[in-house]
All heavy atoms as an XYZ file, in Angstrom:
939
protein
N       0.819     -1.182      0.000
C       0.000      0.000      0.000
C       0.865      1.248      0.000
O       1.888      1.312      0.649
C      -0.884      0.007      1.245
C      -2.286      0.364      0.922
S      -3.364      0.299      2.365
C      -4.714     -0.419      1.516
N       0.441      2.272     -0.702
C       1.131      3.548     -0.751
C       1.019      4.238      0.598
O      -0.019      4.252      1.214
C       0.491      4.396     -1.855
C       1.162      5.733     -2.024
O       2.055      6.099     -1.269
N       0.737      6.451     -3.035
N       2.092      4.852      1.050
C       2.037      5.529      2.338
C       2.231      7.027      2.193
O       2.714      7.686      3.095
C       3.079      4.947      3.300
O       4.368      5.136      2.752
N       1.891      7.600      1.053
C       2.007      9.042      0.849
C       1.099      9.779      1.818
O      -0.019      9.380      2.077
C       1.614      9.395     -0.586
N       1.629     10.857      2.383
C       0.838     11.634      3.321
C       0.859     13.095      2.946
O       1.751     13.573      2.252
C       1.368     11.505      4.766
O       2.693     12.012      4.815
C       1.314     10.088      5.259
N      -0.104     13.828      3.423
C      -0.156     15.266      3.318
C       0.700     15.780      4.462
O       0.353     15.631      5.618
C      -1.610     15.734      3.443
C      -1.736     17.233      3.381
O      -0.797     17.977      3.674
N      -2.911     17.683      2.999
N       1.841     16.389      4.167
C       2.792     16.802      5.202
C       2.192     17.786      6.199
O       2.589     17.825      7.350
C       4.032     17.409      4.546
N       1.233     18.569      5.788
C       0.663     19.584      6.671
C      -0.128     18.988      7.826
O      -0.122     19.519      8.921
C      -0.229     20.536      5.872
N      -0.823     17.881      7.602
C      -1.669     17.354      8.669
C      -1.489     15.870      8.931
O      -2.248     15.284      9.676
C      -3.140     17.671      8.401
C      -3.683     17.007      7.146
O      -2.988     16.147      6.559
O      -4.801     17.337      6.757
N      -0.479     15.232      8.354
C      -0.164     13.820      8.585
C      -1.285     12.886      8.130
O      -1.389     11.774      8.611
C       0.148     13.544     10.060
C       1.192     14.445     10.620
N       2.515     14.304     10.340
C       1.089     15.528     11.434
C       3.195     15.244     10.953
N       2.357     16.003     11.617
N      -2.146     13.332      7.232
C      -3.250     12.519      6.754
C      -2.853     11.807      5.477
O      -2.410     12.452      4.529
C      -4.492     13.395      6.461
O      -4.811     14.121      7.628
C      -5.669     12.548      6.033
N      -2.964     10.480      5.410
C      -2.677      9.802      4.151
C      -3.561     10.373      3.047
O      -4.731     10.662      3.271
C      -3.045      8.339      4.429
C      -2.950      8.212      5.912
C      -3.368      9.550      6.449
N      -2.983     10.557      1.891
C      -3.682     11.208      0.789
C      -4.942     10.463      0.373
O      -5.821     11.036     -0.237
C      -2.741     11.347     -0.395
N      -5.068      9.198      0.724
C      -6.189      8.405      0.251
C      -7.157      8.018      1.356
O      -8.009      7.179      1.181
C      -5.690      7.145     -0.461
C      -4.501      6.535      0.225
C      -4.653      5.742      1.353
C      -3.229      6.794     -0.236
C      -3.562      5.219      1.998
C      -2.125      6.254      0.404
C      -2.299      5.470      1.516
O      -1.210      4.953      2.165
N      -7.058      8.595      2.535
C      -8.024      8.260      3.583
C      -9.381      8.885      3.265
O      -9.484      9.844      2.521
C      -7.530      8.708      4.960
O      -7.442     10.107      5.012
N     -10.428      8.344      3.844
C     -11.803      8.775      3.597
C     -12.150      9.924      4.529
O     -11.865      9.886      5.714
C     -12.735      7.594      3.869
C     -14.178      7.868      3.650
C     -14.968      6.588      3.945
N     -16.374      6.829      3.805
C     -17.134      7.409      4.726
N     -16.627      7.814      5.846
N     -18.416      7.580      4.513
N     -12.782     10.969      3.990
C     -13.180     12.116      4.789
C     -14.578     11.864      5.360
O     -15.501     11.503      4.632
C     -13.176     13.408      3.940
C     -13.680     14.586      4.753
C     -11.778     13.676      3.407
N     -14.703     12.047      6.674
C     -15.993     11.857      7.334
C     -16.941     12.987      6.985
O     -16.548     14.154      6.969
C     -15.814     11.829      8.855
C     -15.118     10.611      9.431
C     -14.690     10.869     10.859
C     -16.020      9.407      9.352
N     -18.191     12.636      6.745
C     -19.223     13.631      6.502
C     -20.220     13.655      7.646
O     -20.163     12.829      8.556
N     -21.137     14.604      7.608
C     -22.122     14.778      8.667
C     -23.015     13.577      8.882
O     -23.486     13.341      9.987
N     -23.269     12.791      7.832
C     -24.114     11.608      8.016
C     -23.331     10.477      8.682
O     -23.919      9.563      9.239
C     -24.682     11.140      6.676
O     -23.640     10.725      5.818
N     -22.010     10.543      8.629
C     -21.176      9.538      9.284
C     -21.127      9.774     10.787
O     -21.369      8.877     11.583
C     -19.734      9.605      8.770
C     -19.597      9.217      7.322
O     -20.250      8.246      6.901
O     -18.833      9.885      6.614
N     -20.797     11.002     11.164
C     -20.529     11.326     12.550
C     -20.612     12.838     12.710
O     -20.063     13.572     11.902
C     -19.117     10.839     12.900
C     -18.596     11.026     14.304
C     -19.412     10.205     15.295
C     -17.133     10.600     14.362
N     -21.298     13.286     13.738
C     -21.393     14.714     14.050
C     -20.466     15.009     15.224
O     -20.418     14.232     16.181
C     -22.824     15.081     14.457
C     -23.872     14.788     13.410
C     -24.017     15.929     12.430
O     -23.829     17.077     12.783
N     -24.347     15.593     11.207
N     -19.767     16.130     15.174
C     -18.927     16.570     16.279
C     -19.307     18.014     16.561
O     -19.204     18.869     15.683
C     -17.421     16.454     15.944
C     -16.573     16.888     17.133
C     -17.070     15.033     15.531
N     -19.778     18.280     17.769
C     -20.226     19.630     18.099
C     -19.043     20.595     18.119
O     -17.882     20.184     18.227
C     -20.931     19.679     19.467
O     -19.954     19.399     20.492
C     -22.098     18.702     19.541
N     -19.339     21.887     18.046
C     -18.296     22.915     18.078
C     -17.494     22.843     19.377
O     -16.266     23.011     19.364
C     -18.919     24.299     17.901
N     -18.163     22.583     20.507
C     -17.455     22.456     21.786
C     -16.480     21.287     21.756
O     -15.345     21.397     22.235
C     -18.442     22.283     22.940
C     -19.197     23.554     23.274
O     -18.733     24.658     22.903
O     -20.261     23.442     23.909
N     -16.894     20.164     21.206
C     -16.021     18.991     21.115
C     -14.856     19.257     20.158
O     -13.719     18.875     20.438
C     -16.810     17.766     20.674
N     -15.126     19.933     19.056
C     -14.053     20.260     18.116
C     -13.001     21.152     18.773
O     -11.799     20.921     18.619
C     -14.609     20.942     16.872
C     -15.334     20.003     15.956
C     -15.773     20.666     14.666
O     -15.233     21.690     14.246
N     -16.776     20.087     14.015
N     -13.443     22.164     19.521
C     -12.503     23.050     20.211
C     -11.648     22.281     21.215
O     -10.433     22.472     21.297
C     -13.247     24.183     20.918
C     -13.622     25.332     20.003
C     -14.143     26.523     20.783
N     -15.430     26.273     21.406
C     -16.601     26.408     20.787
N     -16.659     26.775     19.532
N     -17.728     26.161     21.430
N     -12.282     21.402     21.995
C     -11.540     20.643     23.003
C     -10.553     19.686     22.348
O      -9.412     19.543     22.815
C     -12.513     19.891     23.925
C     -11.818     19.214     25.079
C     -11.103     20.222     25.966
C     -10.471     19.555     27.170
N      -9.730     20.516     27.997
N     -10.946     19.013     21.293
C     -10.051     18.096     20.579
C      -8.862     18.873     20.013
O      -7.719     18.436     20.104
C     -10.811     17.318     19.489
C     -11.739     16.296     20.152
C      -9.843     16.636     18.513
C     -12.741     15.650     19.220
N      -9.114     20.037     19.444
C      -8.040     20.883     18.923
C      -7.059     21.231     20.033
O      -5.840     21.125     19.863
C      -8.616     22.175     18.300
O      -9.493     21.818     17.234
C      -7.515     23.081     17.780
N      -7.581     21.644     21.196
C      -6.727     21.983     22.344
C      -5.901     20.782     22.792
O      -4.705     20.911     23.080
C      -7.559     22.484     23.519
C      -8.203     23.840     23.275
O      -7.810     24.539     22.302
O      -9.118     24.193     24.050
N      -6.523     19.615     22.867
C      -5.829     18.409     23.322
C      -4.685     18.036     22.386
O      -3.589     17.690     22.834
C      -6.809     17.247     23.462
C      -7.797     17.350     24.619
C      -8.895     16.304     24.477
C      -7.078     17.210     25.954
N      -4.934     18.104     21.079
C      -3.888     17.765     20.110
C      -2.753     18.784     20.201
O      -1.577     18.419     20.213
C      -4.461     17.663     18.677
C      -3.344     17.516     17.652
C      -5.409     16.479     18.575
N      -3.092     20.062     20.287
C      -2.053     21.104     20.401
C      -1.229     20.927     21.673
O      -0.026     21.164     21.673
C      -2.694     22.486     20.392
C      -3.090     22.928     19.028
C      -3.474     24.396     19.008
N      -3.928     24.734     17.677
C      -4.967     25.497     17.410
N      -5.668     26.026     18.395
N      -5.314     25.749     16.173
N      -1.875     20.519     22.756
C      -1.177     20.349     24.035
C      -0.146     19.220     24.014
O       0.698     19.142     24.910
C      -2.180     20.104     25.170
C      -2.971     21.356     25.534
O      -2.608     22.465     25.066
O      -3.959     21.219     26.284
N      -0.185     18.359     23.013
C       0.807     17.279     22.923
C       2.124     17.774     22.334
O       3.091     17.008     22.279
C       0.297     16.091     22.079
O       0.219     16.480     20.704
C      -1.011     15.545     22.599
N       2.164     18.999     21.870
C       3.394     19.552     21.314
C       3.865     18.838     20.064
O       5.059     18.709     19.827
N       2.941     18.340     19.271
C       3.291     17.666     18.035
C       3.449     16.161     18.152
O       3.697     15.492     17.155
N       3.323     15.620     19.351
C       3.454     14.177     19.519
C       2.251     13.408     18.985
O       2.367     12.247     18.633
C       3.695     13.825     20.979
C       5.065     14.246     21.461
C       5.337     13.801     22.882
O       4.795     12.760     23.293
O       6.091     14.500     23.561
N       1.088     14.057     18.953
C      -0.118     13.417     18.410
C      -0.540     14.152     17.144
O      -0.509     15.378     17.088
C      -1.249     13.446     19.428
N      -0.924     13.377     16.143
C      -1.407     13.956     14.900
C      -2.903     14.216     14.962
O      -3.420     15.063     14.248
C      -1.101     13.020     13.730
N      -3.591     13.471     15.830
C      -5.057     13.538     15.862
C      -5.568     12.877     17.129
O      -4.815     12.286     17.891
C      -5.636     12.815     14.638
N      -6.875     12.949     17.299
C      -7.565     12.172     18.321
C      -8.290     11.047     17.599
O      -8.932     11.264     16.570
C      -8.560     13.044     19.129
C      -9.505     12.181     19.949
C      -7.794     13.997     20.037
N      -8.134      9.841     18.116
C      -8.765      8.655     17.524
C      -9.952      8.238     18.372
O      -9.857      8.125     19.588
C      -7.762      7.508     17.453
C      -8.368      6.192     16.941
C      -7.321      5.124     16.771
N      -6.258      5.500     15.856
C      -6.383      5.495     14.519
N      -7.511      5.103     13.968
N      -5.379      5.847     13.758
N     -11.076      7.990     17.700
C     -12.252      7.425     18.356
C     -12.153      5.912     18.202
O     -11.858      5.411     17.121
C     -13.550      7.886     17.666
C     -13.579      9.384     17.589
C     -14.757      7.283     18.342
C     -14.450     10.097     18.505
N     -12.404      5.204     19.280
C     -12.361      3.746     19.196
C     -13.616      3.139     19.814
O     -14.320      3.784     20.597
C     -11.103      3.176     19.860
C     -11.035      3.393     21.349
C     -11.630      2.491     22.229
C     -10.373      4.490     21.879
C     -11.575      2.681     23.604
C     -10.299      4.684     23.250
C     -10.901      3.783     24.103
O     -10.843      3.975     25.455
N     -13.872      1.927     19.434
C     -14.984      1.163     19.977
C     -14.414     -0.164     20.453
O     -13.650     -0.811     19.747
C     -16.081      0.920     18.904
C     -17.201      0.063     19.454
C     -16.624      2.240     18.388
N     -14.771     -0.546     21.684
C     -14.318     -1.816     22.237
C     -15.504     -2.517     22.879
O     -16.425     -1.875     23.371
C     -13.224     -1.573     23.276
N     -15.494     -3.814     22.870
C     -16.572     -4.580     23.473
C     -16.613     -4.443     24.978
O     -15.622     -4.147     25.613
N     -17.815     -4.604     25.549
C     -17.918     -4.709     26.984
C     -18.787     -3.716     27.701
O     -19.222     -3.985     28.800
N     -19.074     -2.578     27.161
C     -19.814     -1.564     27.915
C     -21.306     -1.703     27.776
O     -21.847     -2.769     27.496
N     -21.993     -0.591     27.979
C     -23.442     -0.574     27.865
C     -23.843     -1.037     26.473
O     -23.283     -0.620     25.480
C     -23.989      0.818     28.173
S     -23.187      2.160     27.305
N     -24.781     -1.914     26.403
C     -25.230     -2.449     25.121
C     -24.168     -3.273     24.420
O     -24.270     -3.515     23.232
N     -23.108     -3.655     25.147
C     -22.078     -4.490     24.550
C     -20.881     -3.736     24.004
O     -19.912     -4.340     23.611
N     -20.883     -2.396     23.966
C     -19.771     -1.650     23.394
C     -19.373     -0.490     24.300
O     -20.212      0.115     24.953
C     -20.150     -1.092     22.019
C     -20.600     -2.134     21.014
S     -19.427     -3.477     20.754
C     -18.155     -2.635     19.851
N     -18.076     -0.182     24.315
C     -17.541      1.015     24.958
C     -17.025      1.931     23.867
O     -16.378      1.472     22.922
C     -16.375      0.679     25.887
C     -16.823      0.135     27.213
O     -17.855      0.525     27.742
N     -16.035     -0.778     27.761
N     -17.268      3.204     24.000
C     -16.820      4.201     23.042
C     -15.833      5.103     23.748
O     -16.100      5.550     24.857
C     -18.012      5.015     22.528
C     -19.020      4.141     21.835
C     -19.971      3.427     22.573
C     -19.004      3.993     20.478
C     -20.874      2.597     21.946
C     -19.918      3.164     19.840
C     -20.840      2.466     20.580
O     -21.725      1.634     19.956
N     -14.699      5.353     23.149
C     -13.697      6.180     23.798
C     -12.805      6.889     22.817
O     -12.978      6.803     21.602
N     -11.827      7.606     23.375
C     -10.925      8.423     22.578
C      -9.511      8.263     23.110
O      -9.308      8.072     24.309
C     -11.350      9.884     22.664
C     -12.795     10.091     22.279
S     -13.400     11.720     22.700
C     -13.032     12.567     21.186
N      -8.550      8.366     22.211
C      -7.146      8.328     22.561
C      -6.396      9.162     21.532
O      -6.970      9.595     20.534
C      -6.622      6.875     22.624
O      -5.327      6.864     23.203
C      -6.616      6.219     21.269
N      -5.111      9.388     21.759
C      -4.320     10.124     20.787
C      -3.821      9.178     19.702
O      -3.530      8.018     19.965
C      -3.123     10.796     21.459
C      -3.518     11.951     22.338
C      -3.377     11.871     23.703
C      -4.032     13.114     21.784
C      -3.735     12.931     24.516
C      -4.395     14.179     22.586
C      -4.253     14.088     23.957
N      -3.707      9.691     18.489
C      -3.154      8.946     17.365
C      -1.865      9.617     16.937
O      -1.861     10.807     16.617
C      -4.145      8.924     16.204
N      -0.773      8.870     16.958
C       0.503      9.420     16.513
C       0.525      9.614     15.013
O       1.226     10.475     14.509
C       1.649      8.514     16.940
C       1.850      8.491     18.445
C       2.972      7.571     18.873
O       3.755      7.117     18.010
O       3.070      7.317     20.080
N      -0.246      8.788     14.315
C      -0.338      8.924     12.873
C      -1.712      8.489     12.406
O      -2.444      7.825     13.133
C       0.747      8.123     12.167
C       0.626      6.624     12.345
C       1.778      5.891     11.691
O       2.834      6.457     11.471
N       1.565      4.633     11.373
N      -2.047      8.880     11.206
C      -3.312      8.520     10.597
C      -3.039      7.395      9.609
O      -2.131      7.486      8.786
C      -3.944      9.733      9.875
C      -5.266      9.356      9.237
C      -4.118     10.893     10.851
N      -3.804      6.310      9.732
C      -3.626      5.146      8.857
C      -4.408      5.334      7.559
O      -5.410      6.041      7.524
C      -4.093      3.883      9.573
C      -3.408      3.623     10.902
C      -1.909      3.431     10.781
O      -1.436      2.915      9.740
O      -1.198      3.806     11.727
N      -3.975      4.669      6.519
C      -4.623      4.783      5.217
C      -6.084      4.330      5.249
O      -6.905      4.822      4.492
C      -3.853      3.967      4.173
N      -6.415      3.422      6.148
C      -7.786      2.910      6.223
C      -8.689      3.769      7.102
O      -9.888      3.538      7.155
C      -7.783      1.470      6.766
O      -7.109      1.453      8.026
C      -7.104      0.526      5.778
N      -8.124      4.747      7.812
C      -8.907      5.611      8.690
C      -9.787      6.566      7.897
O      -9.442      6.985      6.796
C      -7.992      6.471      9.573
C      -7.303      5.693     10.665
O      -7.851      4.660     11.094
O      -6.232      6.137     11.103
N     -10.893      6.936      8.506
C     -11.697      8.050      8.023
C     -11.321      9.241      8.888
O     -11.059      9.092     10.084
C     -13.191      7.746      8.169
O     -13.554      6.694      7.312
N     -11.274     10.425      8.293
C     -10.802     11.598      9.013
C     -11.814     12.736      8.969
O     -12.622     12.830      8.053
C      -9.475     12.115      8.434
O      -9.696     12.537      7.084
C      -8.396     11.060      8.476
N     -11.713     13.607      9.965
C     -12.491     14.834     10.007
C     -11.521     15.919     10.454
O     -10.876     15.778     11.497
C     -13.657     14.706     10.990
C     -14.577     15.906     11.026
S     -15.938     15.717     12.232
C     -16.975     14.528     11.389
N     -11.378     16.987      9.674
C     -10.476     18.083      9.998
C     -11.161     19.405      9.709
O     -12.151     19.460      8.989
C      -9.170     18.021      9.172
O      -9.496     18.191      7.802
C      -8.439     16.721      9.368
N     -10.590     20.481     10.273
C     -11.108     21.810      9.956
C     -10.020     22.741      9.439
O     -10.268     23.898      9.152
C     -11.815     22.436     11.159
C     -10.865     22.856     12.266
O      -9.648     22.593     12.169
O     -11.347     23.456     13.236
N      -8.778     22.261      9.330
C      -7.689     23.078      8.851
C      -7.082     23.992      9.909
O      -6.128     24.704      9.649
N      -7.633     23.986     11.112
C      -7.140     24.843     12.194
C      -6.620     24.045     13.382
O      -6.611     24.541     14.500
C      -8.247     25.789     12.668
C      -8.667     26.750     11.594
O      -7.842     27.379     10.950
N      -9.966     26.860     11.362
N      -6.243     22.799     13.162
C      -5.708     21.983     14.238
C      -6.631     20.879     14.702
O      -6.208     19.972     15.411
N      -7.906     20.936     14.318
C      -8.842     19.866     14.681
C      -8.657     18.713     13.714
O      -8.751     18.889     12.504
C     -10.289     20.370     14.616
C     -11.312     19.268     14.667
C     -11.550     18.596     15.851
C     -12.009     18.904     13.538
C     -12.491     17.568     15.900
C     -12.953     17.886     13.574
C     -13.191     17.224     14.759
N      -8.340     17.539     14.242
C      -8.268     16.345     13.413
C      -8.715     15.150     14.228
O      -8.167     14.854     15.279
C      -6.874     16.105     12.854
C      -6.862     14.865     11.959
C      -5.801     14.903     10.902
O      -5.608     15.902     10.245
N      -5.120     13.804     10.733
N      -9.717     14.464     13.706
C     -10.303     13.294     14.336
C     -10.176     12.140     13.361
O     -10.376     12.322     12.153
C     -11.777     13.581     14.625
C     -12.575     12.539     15.361
C     -12.205     12.561     16.840
C     -14.051     12.838     15.215
N      -9.822     10.954     13.856
C      -9.729      9.775     12.996
C     -10.542      8.631     13.587
O     -10.679      8.520     14.806
C      -8.268      9.324     12.761
C      -7.491     10.389     12.027
C      -7.576      8.951     14.036
N     -11.093      7.814     12.697
C     -11.905      6.661     13.092
C     -11.575      5.519     12.141
O     -11.565      5.703     10.919
C     -13.421      6.975     12.998
C     -14.250      5.798     13.476
C     -13.776      8.232     13.752
N     -11.312      4.338     12.698
C     -11.051      3.191     11.829
C     -12.376      2.651     11.301
O     -13.445      2.966     11.830
C     -10.234      2.114     12.551
C     -11.001      1.427     13.654
O     -11.999      0.740     13.356
O     -10.603      1.557     14.817
N     -12.349      1.848     10.239
C     -13.591      1.390      9.605
C     -14.519      0.590     10.524
O     -15.737      0.710     10.426
C     -13.122      0.514      8.442
C     -11.697      0.817      8.241
C     -11.166      1.386      9.517
N     -13.968     -0.213     11.416
C     -14.808     -1.007     12.315
C     -15.541     -0.092     13.285
O     -16.755     -0.197     13.478
C     -13.975     -2.070     13.072
C     -14.821     -2.772     14.112
C     -13.386     -3.072     12.091
N     -14.822      0.837     13.906
C     -15.451      1.772     14.848
C     -16.502      2.616     14.147
O     -17.588      2.849     14.690
C     -14.394      2.659     15.496
N     -16.202      3.064     12.932
C     -17.161      3.888     12.203
C     -18.463      3.133     11.962
O     -19.539      3.719     12.006
C     -16.565      4.373     10.877
C     -17.449      5.310     10.072
C     -17.818      6.556     10.878
C     -16.755      5.698      8.778
N     -18.374      1.828     11.776
C     -19.581      1.028     11.592
C     -20.527      1.119     12.782
O     -21.743      1.063     12.631
N     -19.981      1.271     13.975
C     -20.795      1.393     15.187
C     -21.171      2.843     15.498
O     -22.080      3.082     16.277
C     -20.050      0.807     16.393
C     -19.970     -0.684     16.371
C     -18.826     -1.319     15.923
C     -21.043     -1.461     16.791
C     -18.741     -2.702     15.897
C     -20.973     -2.840     16.769
C     -19.819     -3.462     16.320
N     -20.442      3.785     14.927
C     -20.645      5.197     15.248
C     -21.487      5.953     14.224
O     -21.818      7.111     14.447
C     -19.288      5.898     15.377
C     -18.489      5.509     16.594
C     -17.045      5.962     16.448
C     -19.108      6.105     17.845
N     -21.816      5.308     13.125
C     -22.557      5.990     12.069
C     -23.808      6.661     12.633
O     -24.627      6.027     13.268
C     -22.944      4.992     10.983
C     -22.988      5.577      9.616
C     -22.051      4.780      8.746
C     -22.105      5.095      7.299
N     -21.161      6.038      6.865
N     -23.903      7.979     12.423
C     -25.060      8.727     12.891
C     -24.933      9.263     14.305
O     -25.797      9.987     14.781
N     -23.845      8.930     14.999
C     -23.659      9.393     16.374
C     -23.195     10.851     16.405
O     -22.736     11.393     15.399
C     -22.639      8.516     17.094
N     -23.313     11.444     17.580
C     -22.831     12.801     17.807
C     -21.872     12.772     18.992
O     -22.149     12.137     20.011
C     -23.988     13.737     18.139
C     -23.516     15.147     18.494
C     -24.603     15.986     19.117
O     -24.951     15.729     20.300
O     -25.100     16.888     18.423
N     -20.756     13.484     18.854
C     -19.812     13.621     19.959
C     -19.879     15.057     20.441
O     -19.755     16.000     19.655
C     -18.386     13.264     19.514
C     -18.355     11.812     19.042
C     -17.397     13.498     20.658
C     -17.069     11.400     18.407
N     -20.087     15.214     21.727
C     -20.187     16.535     22.334
C     -19.163     16.609     23.462
O     -18.674     15.584     23.946
C     -21.601     16.753     22.881
C     -21.892     18.196     23.248
O     -21.074     19.094     22.933
O     -22.950     18.435     23.849
N     -18.842     17.819     23.881
C     -17.994     18.028     25.049
C     -18.792     18.886     26.012
O     -19.257     19.966     25.662
C     -16.680     18.719     24.672
C     -15.774     18.924     25.854
C     -15.074     17.860     26.403
C     -15.631     20.174     26.437
C     -14.242     18.028     27.503
C     -14.798     20.358     27.539
C     -14.111     19.284     28.056
O     -13.306     19.452     29.146
N     -18.964     18.382     27.237
C     -19.781     19.076     28.233
C     -18.903     19.408     29.435
O     -18.240     18.535     29.993
C     -20.977     18.197     28.669
C     -21.802     18.886     29.728
C     -21.832     17.838     27.464
N     -18.907     20.687     29.826
C     -18.170     21.147     30.999
C     -19.138     21.958     31.848
O     -19.495     23.075     31.490
C     -16.975     21.993     30.583
C     -16.102     22.416     31.763
O     -16.513     22.228     32.931
O     -15.008     22.950     31.500
N     -19.576     21.370     32.965
C     -20.557     22.053     33.816
C     -19.900     22.785     34.985
O     -20.565     23.204     35.924
C     -21.618     21.077     34.323
C     -21.065     20.001     35.237
O     -19.875     20.076     35.633
O     -21.819     19.064     35.567
N     -18.578     22.937     34.925
C     -17.859     23.612     35.993
C     -17.345     22.679     37.060
O     -16.397     22.988     37.759
N     -17.969     21.525     37.218
C     -17.544     20.521     38.185
C     -16.950     19.321     37.456
O     -15.899     18.813     37.812
C     -18.726     20.070     39.080
C     -18.299     18.966     40.018
C     -19.300     21.248     39.835
N     -17.652     18.862     36.430
C     -17.215     17.728     35.620
C     -17.114     18.155     34.164
O     -17.936     18.938     33.687
C     -18.213     16.571     35.724
C     -18.295     16.023     37.127
O     -17.284     15.634     37.696
N     -19.485     16.010     37.693
N     -16.142     17.602     33.481
C     -15.983     17.864     32.053
C     -15.705     16.536     31.365
O     -14.882     15.747     31.846
C     -14.843     18.832     31.807
N     -16.426     16.257     30.273
C     -16.209     15.004     29.562
C     -16.782     15.066     28.160
O     -17.648     15.886     27.858
C     -16.836     13.832     30.311
O     -18.239     13.958     30.335
N     -16.286     14.173     27.333
C     -16.875     13.963     26.024
C     -18.089     13.060     26.212
O     -18.054     12.132     27.012
C     -15.883     13.298     25.064
C     -14.802     14.233     24.615
C     -13.593     14.270     25.279
C     -15.003     15.079     23.545
C     -12.587     15.138     24.878
C     -14.020     15.946     23.137
C     -12.804     15.984     23.798
N     -19.136     13.348     25.467
C     -20.367     12.575     25.541
C     -20.684     12.066     24.145
O     -20.674     12.823     23.183
C     -21.537     13.446     26.072
C     -22.823     12.643     26.115
C     -21.203     13.998     27.448
N     -20.966     10.778     24.063
C     -21.338     10.150     22.799
C     -22.851      9.995     22.786
O     -23.398      9.226     23.574
C     -20.670      8.778     22.666
C     -19.192      8.841     22.432
C     -18.333      9.354     23.396
C     -18.654      8.387     21.246
C     -16.962      9.411     23.179
C     -17.293      8.435     21.021
C     -16.446      8.953     21.978
N     -23.529     10.703     21.902
C     -24.984     10.634     21.772
C     -25.363      9.790     20.557
O     -24.663      9.812     19.545
C     -25.572     12.039     21.618
C     -25.341     12.896     22.843
O     -25.608     12.473     23.961
N     -24.813     14.090     22.643
N     -26.462      9.081     20.654
C     -26.994      8.252     19.553
C     -26.005      7.193     19.083
O     -25.929      6.889     17.906
C     -27.417      9.119     18.360
C     -28.500     10.078     18.732
O     -29.410      9.752     19.490
N     -28.409     11.290     18.219
N     -25.279      6.603     20.017
C     -24.245      5.651     19.634
C     -24.782      4.343     19.070
O     -24.045      3.624     18.419
C     -23.281      5.345     20.805
C     -22.459      6.560     21.149
C     -24.026      4.831     22.015
N     -26.029      4.053     19.303
C     -26.576      2.793     18.801
C     -27.359      2.957     17.507
O     -27.922      2.004     17.001
C     -27.485      2.155     19.854
C     -26.773      1.868     21.139
C     -27.181      2.470     22.312
C     -25.701      1.014     21.182
C     -26.536      2.217     23.503
C     -25.041      0.751     22.369
C     -25.464      1.357     23.536
N     -27.414      4.138     16.963
C     -28.205      4.395     15.765
C     -27.803      3.477     14.610
O     -28.649      2.953     13.904
C     -28.051      5.858     15.347
C     -28.911      6.237     14.174
C     -28.848      7.739     13.893
O     -28.556      8.526     14.769
N     -29.115      8.096     12.673
N     -26.522      3.248     14.424
C     -26.044      2.444     13.307
C     -26.483      0.994     13.402
O     -26.589      0.310     12.390
C     -24.527      2.504     13.208
N     -26.728      0.508     14.620
C     -27.103     -0.893     14.783
C     -28.550     -1.046     15.218
O     -28.939     -2.071     15.753
C     -26.142     -1.619     15.755
C     -24.755     -1.748     15.144
C     -26.062     -0.919     17.091
N     -29.337      0.016     15.009
C     -30.759     -0.057     15.256
C     -31.186      0.116     16.686
O     -32.315     -0.191     17.050
N     -30.341      0.645     17.546
C     -30.704      0.860     18.947
C     -31.295      2.223     19.190
O     -31.497      3.018     18.278
N     -31.525      2.508     20.446
C     -32.195      3.758     20.822
C     -31.232      4.912     21.010
O     -31.639      6.063     20.999
C     -32.947      3.555     22.137
O     -32.015      3.357     23.199
N     -29.954      4.644     21.227
C     -29.008      5.718     21.492
C     -29.127      6.247     22.906
O     -28.649      7.325     23.203
N     -29.752      5.493     23.788
C     -30.036      5.961     25.140
C     -28.783      6.096     26.001
O     -28.828      6.746     27.023
C     -31.017      5.008     25.802
N     -27.701      5.494     25.631
C     -26.505      5.537     26.475
C     -25.606      6.699     26.079
O     -24.517      6.508     25.577
C     -25.741      4.213     26.364
S     -24.422      4.096     27.570
N     -26.061      7.923     26.291
C     -25.321      9.087     25.826
C     -24.093      9.391     26.665
O     -23.282     10.201     26.273
C     -26.232     10.308     25.798
O     -26.667     10.602     27.100
N     -23.922      8.770     27.794
C     -22.768      9.059     28.637
C     -21.622      8.098     28.439
O     -20.650      8.151     29.186
N     -21.666      7.237     27.448
C     -20.587      6.286     27.225
C     -19.328      7.010     26.796
O     -19.375      8.053     26.201
C     -20.948      5.304     26.106
S     -22.338      4.264     26.513
N     -18.212      6.399     27.052
C     -16.969      6.900     26.500
C     -16.154      7.697     27.478
O     -16.374      7.697     28.670
N     -15.224      8.413     26.958
C     -14.314      9.184     27.752
C     -12.892      8.778     27.480
O     -12.026      9.606     27.323
N     -12.660      7.494     27.387
C     -11.357      6.975     27.007
C     -10.202      7.585     27.771
O     -10.225      7.686     28.990
N      -9.201      8.041     27.044
C      -7.979      8.555     27.648
C      -8.131      9.983     28.143
O      -7.187     10.557     28.648
C      -6.856      8.481     26.618
N      -9.274     10.578     27.997
C      -9.435     11.984     28.355
C     -10.178     12.121     29.643
O     -11.257     12.166     29.850
C     -10.129     12.748     27.236
C      -9.385     12.612     25.945
C      -9.979     12.061     24.849
C      -8.066     13.016     25.849
C      -9.288     11.940     23.657
C      -7.372     12.889     24.671
C      -7.983     12.347     23.568
């Protein structure tokens, strides 16, 4: 496989760009993700969303830093430092979900809304996730 990348954002030239029907990310979540990536001082290229078995409804949704973007990843960027990546398996479970960032002054966390939409569920588990953050 070709490993050509866009030097400006470490995104492989052939990765798939996420659209609004794939995954929604609120403005608050985009700002926080941008801050988190910048705070790594260049050690992370993006924030990766992952899905792992075991949580509510059988799946856990979380986030971690990605040192690089893989050719099979789907990406979402804004050109101002926000970069989110999702692998194809995770995207299958996240289709139609929304990621928000909520800070009520006491607690702050990422919230995954409508996480079961892709598999025909209710999306009732909006507090899943958090991962490395």
